[in-house]
ZAMARGU-4260 file (C-alpha; in steps of 0.2 Angstrom, whole numbers, plus 5000, padded with zeros to 4 digits):
<rodrens>
0) 4898/4905/5733 | 4910/4899/5719 | 4923/4911/5713 | 4922/4906/5694 | 4937/4916/5689
5) 4948/4907/5701 | 4940/4891/5696 | 4945/4895/5678 | 4962/4899/5682 | 4964/4882/5691
10) 4957/4873/5676 | 4969/4882/5664 | 4983/4877/5675 | 4978/4859/5675 | 4976/4859/5656
15) 4993/4867/5653 | 5000/4854/5665 | 4992/4840/5655 | 4998/4848/5639 | 5016/4845/5645
20) 5012/4826/5647 | 5004/4824/5630 | 5009/4830/5612 | 4997/4843/5607 | 4991/4840/5589
25) 4983/4852/5577 | 4967/4842/5579 | 4967/4846/5598 | 4968/4864/5593 | 4955/4863/5580
30) 4943/4854/5592 | 4945/4866/5606 | 4944/4881/5595 | 4929/4873/5585 | 4937/4876/5568
35) 4944/4864/5555 | 4962/4858/5555 | 4964/4868/5539 | 4959/4884/5548 | 4972/4880/5562
40) 4985/4877/5548 | 4981/4893/5540 | 4983/4903/5556 | 5000/4894/5560 | 5007/4896/5543
45) 4999/4912/5538 | 4995/4904/5521 | 4978/4911/5518 | 4966/4924/5526 | 4957/4919/5542
50) 4944/4930/5550 | 4951/4940/5564 | 4939/4933/5577 | 4943/4916/5572 | 4962/4919/5571
55) 4961/4926/5589 | 4952/4911/5595 | 4964/4899/5587 | 4979/4908/5594 | 4971/4909/5611
60) 4969/4890/5611 | 4987/4888/5605 | 4993/4898/5620 | 4982/4890/5632 | 4988/4872/5627
65) 5006/4877/5625 | 5006/4871/5607 | 5022/4871/5598 | 5021/4868/5579
</rodrens>
């Protein structure tokens, strides 16, 4: 039986490791969070209202990928 939680932890670790080797872009964040580049920009810069669920999803992806604006 596959332990999916453990599998996800491993995938997350690999993705973070890969992020260290690649410059993460705002486009990467947008693609992964399934939002526009403008939405990611609004979240990062706090320039316009963004739905709380969307903001949380974008911030989670930023954390997962280790994005540094």
